C-alpha positions in Angstrom: -45.9 -37.3 -26.0 -45.7 -33.7 -27.2 -48.3 -31.3 -25.4 -50.7 -29.7 -28.1 -50.7 -26.3 -26.8 -51.5 -24.2 -30.0 -55.5 -23.3 -29.4 -54.4 -21.9 -25.4 -54.3 -18.2 -24.8 -50.8 -17.1 -24.2 -49.4 -17.3 -20.5 -48.9 -13.1 -18.9 -46.1 -12.5 -18.9 -43.1 -9.2 -19.2 -42.8 -10.5 -23.1 -46.3 -10.8 -23.7 -46.9 -8.5 -27.1 -45.8 -5.5 -28.5 -48.6 -3.7 -27.7 -49.6 -5.3 -24.3 -48.1 -3.9 -21.0 -45.2 -5.7 -20.6 -41.6 -4.5 -19.5 -40.4 -2.2 -22.7 -36.6 -3.2 -20.9 -34.5 -5.7 -19.0 -34.6 -5.3 -15.2 -31.5 -3.3 -13.7 -30.0 0.2 -15.2 -30.3 0.8 -18.5 -27.0 1.4 -21.4 -26.9 4.9 -22.0 -25.0 5.4 -25.5 -23.6 8.8 -24.3 -21.8 7.6 -21.4 -20.8 4.0 -23.0 -19.1 6.5 -25.9 -17.3 8.5 -23.5 -16.2 4.8 -21.7 -15.0 3.4 -25.4 -12.6 6.8 -25.9 -10.9 6.6 -22.9 -10.2 3.2 -22.9 -9.2 3.1 -25.9 -7.2 0.4 -28.1 -7.1 -0.9 -24.2 -8.0 -4.8 -23.5 -10.8 -5.5 -21.6 -9.4 -7.5 -19.8 -11.1 -8.7 -16.2 -7.5 -8.1 -14.1 -7.1 -4.7 -16.0 -10.7 -3.1 -14.3 -9.0 -1.2 -11.6 -6.6 0.9 -14.4 -9.8 1.3 -16.2 -12.1 2.6 -13.2 -9.2 5.2 -12.2 -9.2 6.6 -16.0 -12.8 7.2 -15.7 -12.0 8.5 -12.1 -9.6 10.5 -13.0 -11.2 11.8 -16.3 -14.4 12.9 -14.5 -13.8 13.2 -10.7 -16.3 10.2 -9.8 -17.9 7.1 -11.2 -21.3 7.7 -11.9 -23.5 4.6 -12.2 -24.1 5.2 -15.9 -20.5 5.0 -16.4 -20.2 2.1 -14.7 -22.8 0.4 -16.7 -21.1 1.2 -19.6 -17.9 -0.5 -18.2 -20.0 -3.4 -17.4 -21.4 -4.1 -21.2 -17.7 -3.2 -22.7 -15.9 -5.2 -20.3 -18.4 -7.9 -20.7 -19.0 -8.1 -16.7 -21.8 -7.6 -13.8 -22.3 -4.7 -13.2 -22.0 -6.6 -9.4 -18.6 -7.1 -10.3 -17.7 -3.6 -11.1 -19.8 -2.3 -8.2 -17.9 -4.5 -5.6 -14.7 -3.8 -6.6 -14.8 0.0 -7.3 -16.4 0.7 -4.0 -13.9 -1.7 -2.0 -10.8 1.1 -2.9 -11.4 4.6 -0.9 -10.5 6.6 -3.8 -12.6 5.2 -6.1 -16.4 7.8 -5.8 -19.1 6.0 -6.9 -22.0 7.6 -7.9 -25.2 6.1 -7.5 -28.3 7.9 -10.0 -29.4 11.2 -8.0 -26.6 11.6 -5.9 -24.7 15.3 -5.4 -21.4 14.1 -7.4 -18.3 15.6 -4.9 -16.9 18.6 -5.4 -14.3 19.3 -8.6 -11.3 19.4 -5.6 -10.3 17.0 -3.1 -8.2 17.6 -0.1 -7.0 14.5 2.0 -5.3 15.0 5.2 -3.7 13.1 6.5 -4.8 11.7 9.9 -2.3 8.8 10.9 0.2 9.0 13.9 3.3 11.2 13.4 0.8 13.6 11.8 -1.6 14.1 14.4 1.4 14.6 16.7 2.1 17.0 14.1 -1.6 18.7 14.2 -3.2 17.5 11.7 -6.5 17.6 13.6 -6.3 21.0 13.9 -5.2 21.8 10.4 -8.3 19.0 9.0 -11.0 21.6 11.2 -9.6 24.9 9.8 -9.4 23.7 6.1 -13.1 22.8 6.8 -14.2 26.2 8.5 -12.2 28.1 6.1 -13.7 26.7 2.8 -16.3 26.4 0.8 -17.8 22.8 1.0 -19.5 23.0 -2.3 -15.8 24.0 -4.3 -13.5 21.7 -2.1 -13.6 18.5 0.0 -11.7 17.8 2.9 -11.4 14.0 3.7 -8.9 12.5 6.1 -6.8 10.0 5.6 -4.2 7.3 5.7 -0.8 7.5 5.9 0.9 9.2 2.5 4.5 7.9 3.0 5.5 11.4 3.9 6.0 11.4 7.7 8.9 13.3 7.7 6.8 16.3 6.9 4.0 16.0 9.0 1.5 17.1 8.8 1.0 16.3 5.1 -2.1 16.5 3.1 -3.2 15.5 -0.5 -4.5 18.5 -3.2 -5.9 16.3 -5.9 -2.7 14.7 -6.7 0.0 17.8 -5.5 1.4 16.7 -2.1 1.7 20.0 0.5 4.3 19.0 3.3 4.3 21.2 6.6 0.8 22.0 5.3 -0.7 25.2 6.6 -4.3 26.9 5.8 -2.4 29.5 3.7 0.0 26.8 2.1 -3.3 24.6 0.7 -4.9 28.6 -0.3 -2.2 29.7 -2.1 -2.4 26.1 -4.2 -5.8 26.5 -4.8 -5.4 29.8 -6.2 -2.4 28.6 -8.3 -3.5 26.3 -9.4 -0.8 23.5 -8.2 -2.6 20.0 -7.9 -0.2 17.9 -10.0 2.4 16.0 -8.4 5.6 17.3 -8.1 8.2 15.2 -9.6 11.6 15.8 -7.9 15.4 15.2 -9.3 16.3 11.6 -9.8 18.6 9.7 -11.4 17.4 8.4 -14.9 18.0 6.1 -17.3 20.7 7.9 -18.8 22.4 8.7 -15.5 21.9 5.6 -14.5 23.7 3.5 -18.2 26.8 6.1 -17.8 27.7 4.9 -14.1 27.7 1.7 -15.1 23.7 0.3 -15.3 21.9 -2.8 -16.0 26.0 -3.6 -16.8 25.3 -6.7 -14.1 22.1 -7.8 -15.6 23.6 -7.9 -19.1 26.2 -10.0 -17.9 23.4 -11.9 -15.6 21.3 -12.9 -19.0 24.5 -13.6 -21.0 26.4 -16.4 -18.7 24.9 -16.4 -15.3 24.1 -19.2 -12.6 21.1 -18.4 -11.0 21.9 -20.3 -8.5 25.0 -18.4 -7.5 23.0 -15.5 -7.2 20.8 -17.5 -4.9 23.4 -18.0 -2.6 25.0 -14.4 -3.0 21.7 -13.0 -1.4 21.4 -16.1 1.0 24.8 -15.2 1.9 24.4 -11.6 2.7 21.5 -12.0 5.2 19.5 -9.8 3.1 15.5 -10.4 4.4 12.3 -9.1 3.0 12.0 -5.2 4.0 8.6 -5.1 3.5 8.2 -6.4 6.9 7.8 -10.1 7.1 11.6 -10.9 6.8 11.3 -14.2 4.7 14.8 -15.1 3.5 15.0 -13.5 0.3 17.2 -15.9 -1.7 15.1 -19.3 0.0 12.0 -17.5 -2.5 13.8 -17.9 -5.7 14.1 -22.1 -5.3 10.4 -21.8 -3.8 8.9 -20.2 -6.9 11.8 -22.1 -9.6 10.5 -25.7 -8.5 7.4 -24.9 -10.0 6.4 -25.3 -13.4 5.6 -22.1 -15.2 4.6 -19.6 -16.4 6.1 -18.1 -13.5 5.7 -14.2 -12.5 7.5 -11.5 -10.6 4.8 -9.1 -8.7 6.5 -6.3 -6.8 5.2 -5.1 -3.2 5.1 -1.3 -3.7 2.1 -0.8 -1.5 4.2 0.8 1.2 1.4 1.6 3.3 2.2 0.6 7.0 2.0 4.2 8.7 5.0 5.9 9.5 6.7 4.0 6.5 8.3 6.1 4.1 12.2 4.6 3.3 10.3 3.1 -0.3 9.2 6.2 -1.7 12.7 7.9 -0.8 14.2 5.3 -2.7 12.3 5.4 -5.7 12.1 9.2 -6.1 16.5 9.4 -6.4 17.2 5.9 -7.7 14.9 4.1 -9.1 17.3 2.1 -11.4 18.6 0.4 -8.9 15.3 -1.3 -7.7 14.3 -2.0 -11.5 17.6 -3.8 -12.6 17.5 -5.5 -9.0 13.7 -6.5 -10.3 14.8 -7.7 -13.7 17.6 -10.3 -11.9 15.1 -11.7 -9.9 12.8 -11.8 -13.1 15.3 -13.8 -14.9 16.4 -15.6 -11.8 12.7 -17.3 -11.7 12.3 -16.9 -15.4 9.1 -14.7 -14.7 6.9 -14.4 -17.8 5.9 -10.5 -16.4 7.1 -8.8 -14.2 4.2 -6.2 -12.4 4.8 -3.6 -10.4 1.8 -2.2 -7.3 2.5 1.1 -6.7 0.0 3.1 -4.4 -1.9 5.5 -5.5 -0.5 7.9 -2.8 2.3 7.7 -5.0 1.8 9.9 -8.0 5.5 11.3 -8.5 6.4 8.1 -8.5 4.2 6.4 -10.9 5.0 9.0 -12.9 9.0 8.4 -12.8 8.6 4.6 -12.8 6.3 5.6 -16.3 8.6 7.2 -17.3 11.6 5.1 -16.8 10.0 1.7 -18.1 9.2 3.0 -21.0 12.9 4.3 -21.4 13.9 0.7 -20.5 12.0 -0.7 -23.2 13.4 1.9 -25.8 16.7 0.8 -24.8 15.8 -2.9 -25.4 16.1 -3.9 -22.1 12.5 -5.2 -21.9 9.7 -5.9 -24.4 7.2 -3.7 -24.4 4.8 -4.2 -21.9 6.9 -6.9 -20.1 7.0 -4.7 -16.7 3.2 -4.5 -16.1 3.3 -0.9 -13.8 -0.3 -1.0 -11.5 -1.7 1.8 -9.4 -3.4 1.0 -6.6 -6.5 2.5 -5.1 -6.0 3.4 -1.7 -6.6 0.4 0.5 -3.4 -0.5 3.1 -5.0 -4.2 2.9 -3.7 -4.5 -0.4 0.5 -4.5 1.3 -0.7 -8.2 2.1 1.0 -10.4 -1.1 -2.4 -12.3 -1.3 -4.6 -9.8 -1.3 -2.2 -7.5 -3.7 -2.3 -10.1 -6.5 -5.7 -10.2 -5.9 -5.6 -6.6 -7.0 -3.7 -7.1 -9.5 -5.8 -9.5 -11.0 -8.3 -6.8 -10.9 -10.6 -8.0 -7.6 -11.3 -6.6 -3.9 -8.1 -6.8 -2.2 -8.8 -9.3 0.2 -5.9 -11.6 1.3 -6.4 -15.0 0.5 -6.4 -18.3 2.7 -3.0 -20.4 2.9 -1.6 -22.7 2.0 -1.7 -22.4 -1.2 1.3 -20.0 -1.1 1.5 -18.0 -3.9 5.1 -19.2 -4.5 3.1 -21.8 -5.7 -0.7 -20.0 -7.0 -0.1 -16.5 -7.2 -1.0 -14.1 -10.3 -3.4 -16.0 -12.5 -3.0 -19.3 -10.3 0.4 -19.2 -11.2 3.7 -19.7 -9.5 4.5 -16.0 -8.5 7.5 -14.3 -6.6 6.7 -11.1 -4.4 9.1 -8.8 -3.6 9.9 -5.5 -1.8 11.3 -2.4 -3.6 14.4 -2.1 -1.0 15.0 -5.6 -1.1 15.0 -5.3 -5.3 17.7 -2.3 -4.2 19.7 -4.4 -2.2 19.6 -7.4 -4.8 21.6 -5.1 -7.3 24.0 -4.1 -4.8 25.1 -7.8 -3.6 24.7 -8.2 -7.0 27.8 -5.8 -8.1 29.2 -5.6 -4.8 29.1 -9.2 -2.9 27.3 -10.4 0.3 29.8 -8.4 2.1 27.7 -5.2 0.9 25.2 -6.2 3.6 27.1 -9.3 5.5 30.2 -7.2 6.2 28.4 -4.6 8.8 27.4 -6.0 12.7 27.0 -4.4 15.6 25.5 -5.9 19.2 25.9 -9.3 17.5 23.6 -8.5 14.1 25.4 -8.2 10.9 23.6 -5.8 8.1 22.3 -2.7 7.3 18.7 -1.3 7.6 16.8 1.7 6.6 14.8 3.0 9.4 12.3 5.4 8.5 12.1 8.1 11.5 9.5 10.4 12.5 8.0 12.0 15.4 9.3 14.1 18.4 13.0 13.9 16.8 14.6 17.1 15.2 15.5 15.9 11.8 13.0 13.2 10.5 13.4 10.8 7.6 15.4 8.1 6.5 18.9 6.4 8.0 20.0 3.8 6.9 22.1 2.6 10.0 23.8 -1.2 11.5 21.0 -3.8 11.6 21.6 -3.9 15.4 20.8 0.0 16.0 19.2 0.3 19.4 16.4 3.3 19.7 18.8 5.8 21.2 21.5 5.1 18.2 18.0 6.0 15.8 17.1 8.7 17.7 21.3 10.2 17.4 21.6 9.5 14.1 17.5 11.9 13.8 19.2 14.3 15.7 18.1 14.6 18.9 14.9 14.7 20.1 12.7 17.5 19.1 13.5 20.9 21.2 11.4 20.7 24.4 10.9 17.7 24.0 11.9 14.2 26.6 11.8 10.8 25.1 8.9 8.7 25.9 8.1 5.7 24.2 8.3 4.8 20.3 6.6 2.8 17.9 9.5 0.4 16.5 8.2 -0.7 13.6 4.6 0.6 11.9 1.0 0.0 14.3 1.3 -3.6 14.4 4.6 -3.1 16.3 2.9 -1.7 19.5 4.4 0.9 21.4 7.7 0.7 23.8 8.8 2.6 26.6 12.2 4.9 26.5 13.2 2.0 29.5 13.6 -0.2 26.8 16.7 1.6 25.0 19.2 -1.5 24.4 17.5 -3.7 22.3 18.7 -4.2 18.4 15.4 -3.2 16.0 16.2 -5.8 13.9 14.6 -9.1 13.2 13.6 -11.3 15.3 15.2 -9.0 18.6 11.8 -8.0 19.2 9.4 -10.9 19.7 10.5 -11.4 23.5 8.7 -8.5 23.8 5.7 -8.7 21.5 6.7 -7.0 19.2 8.3 -6.6 15.8 10.4 -4.6 13.1 8.1 -4.9 10.3 9.2 -2.0 7.7 11.7 -0.2 10.5 8.8 2.8 10.6 10.4 4.2 13.7 7.5 7.1 15.2 9.6 8.9 18.6 7.2 9.8 21.3 8.1 12.0 23.8 6.4 13.5 27.5 4.2 15.6 25.8 2.3 12.7 24.5 -0.1 10.5 25.1 0.1 6.4 24.3 -3.4 5.6 25.0 -4.3 8.1 22.1 -1.2 6.5 20.2 -2.7 3.1 20.4 -6.1 4.9 19.9 -4.8 6.5 16.5 -3.7 2.8 15.7 -6.5 1.0 16.5 -8.7 3.6 14.1 -6.5 3.2 11.3 -6.8 -0.4 11.8 -10.8 -0.2 11.8 -10.9 1.8 8.9 -8.5 -0.3 6.9 -9.9 -3.7 8.0 -10.7 -5.5 4.5 -14.1 -6.5 6.3 -13.5 -10.5 5.1 -13.2 -11.9 9.1 -14.9 -11.1 11.3 -12.9 -11.4 14.3 -10.7 -8.2 12.5 -13.7 -6.5 11.1 -15.5 -6.3 14.2 -12.8 -6.4 16.8 -11.5 -3.8 15.6 -14.5 -1.8 15.7 -14.9 -3.1 19.2 -11.7 -2.0 20.3 -11.9 1.4 19.6 -15.3 1.5 21.1 -13.6 0.3 24.4 -10.5 2.3 23.9 -12.7 5.6 24.5 -14.1 5.2 27.5 -12.9 6.8 30.6 -11.8 3.8 31.3 -10.5 1.6 29.7 -11.5 -2.7 30.2 -8.7 -4.4 30.6 -10.3 -7.9 31.2 -12.2 -7.1 27.9 -10.5 -5.8 26.0 -7.3 -8.6 26.3 -10.2 -11.6 25.7 -10.9 -9.6 22.9 -7.2 -9.1 21.6 -6.9 -12.9 22.4 -9.6 -13.5 19.9 -8.3 -10.9 16.8 -4.9 -12.6 17.2 -6.4 -16.4 17.2 -8.9 -16.0 14.1 -8.4 -13.4 12.0 -6.8 -14.7 8.8 -3.7 -12.1 8.0 -1.8 -9.9 9.4 -4.0 -7.4 9.9 -6.2 -9.0 12.6 -3.6 -10.9 14.4 -1.6 -7.8 15.1 -3.9 -5.1 15.6 -4.2 -5.7 19.3 -0.2 -4.9 19.8 -1.0 -1.2 20.7 -3.3 -2.4 22.6 -1.7 -4.8 25.1 1.6 -2.6 25.1 -0.3 -0.1 26.5 -1.9 -2.0 29.3 1.7 -3.3 29.8 4.4 -0.9 29.7 1.7 2.5 30.6 -1.2 1.2 33.1 -1.0 4.8 35.0 -2.8 6.3 31.7 -5.7 3.7 31.5 
């Protein structure tokens, strides 16, 4: 039976009547017409898809120097997303400056001073202090920043989007006066240069008459393994992805954030098409519908080079417009983990996924995805052109293949060195011109902070896959940082743990809290080794991804090899 309420007084409420005391607007931030017009103008005809959220945030940040509450509200309206979704993504990434109502926006100019190990050895802390004392904080903001992939020219800073190598306060002052705040594009092999030397002929032949399984066999025969750090046999991935129904995708991990690593940038700033052709060969092999390139924001010159050369590929008809989707990171080391990178490609916070399922089954947009590192695809091109022997014919100390070692720290000539995979630290230091003047070899980081610190006495082990695990270490991305008798292994380990503390995504407690507690314990005059070991065990056993699992390596190695320092 219906209830008759016609003669009852209306209940008091928000929307009582136009004359009442009800709320005039909905709860939450109000949409401002000016901000909305500005956001719509910036986005233009670009799709309003959720996976493009980070790209759209970059447009606002680049234009206005920050992300105001009004612009975030307007973006939420334009993309038909909740303000909470927009806000949680914007605040996750270090390169976005979210400004709430009433807050003062950051100065027009930002300086990011790298304080990772190689730069700290070269005086980054003193450089940062000098800049803070010498510049007007109302005009220039000085921040500490993680590795920028320029360890060979330490100390390094980024002024706007311009990198200053071997930085000094005087260089910074001169650059500010000259308005030199944009990326410097180096000379590199362009599309026309590459084609003139036979570039893309291999891709063309494979597309016409190639057998992907034969190419996979060649890649396997070469011994090529993932060169982003994991070391998984590259060819095997192709079969795993092909075994799953499409649509399939390819995602290139260009988020080279491991401190001490700069080999990918080295190749991309010189011969980008060797990588691009390898990427298209791999995409052909797995019948990928789209090839995503996820490139770190710290590489503005590389982003510009890739944008230019992708356009050249489209104009030449080698790929259809939009087939290669270049995505720009936003300052998050964790996005170097493949599933976190995929989350970021989808426009979300870069948090690692639980596995299984693996990305070969459930990757970008829930579809089978082939993930490769930049240098890995560089070698795919060379293997297809020159045969598996281009890698497998080189042998040293019982190891086959070649490795690109990023070498920095206390060596005479830091840089990228292509050497036999069986090379020892002695061979690598020799290739880099020996130790820097006045320095004696004491210790080294063999493969980024995750690999820990080994003493100079361990100098006869090849720095390759599987050779360092018995020592509690691994080669990773072959980021070699050399320490001397003037350096402290304890201080180097603290630098590494501070990096992990900053870069933990915060998803799991063992990593988030563990890194923070480790830094506090390591700052004590004397280390509580028992407590640090207990903490390390918990982090290794319970962290979701490799960041938390490997973060204790520097702690354990200092306790083992340098007990006199703690």
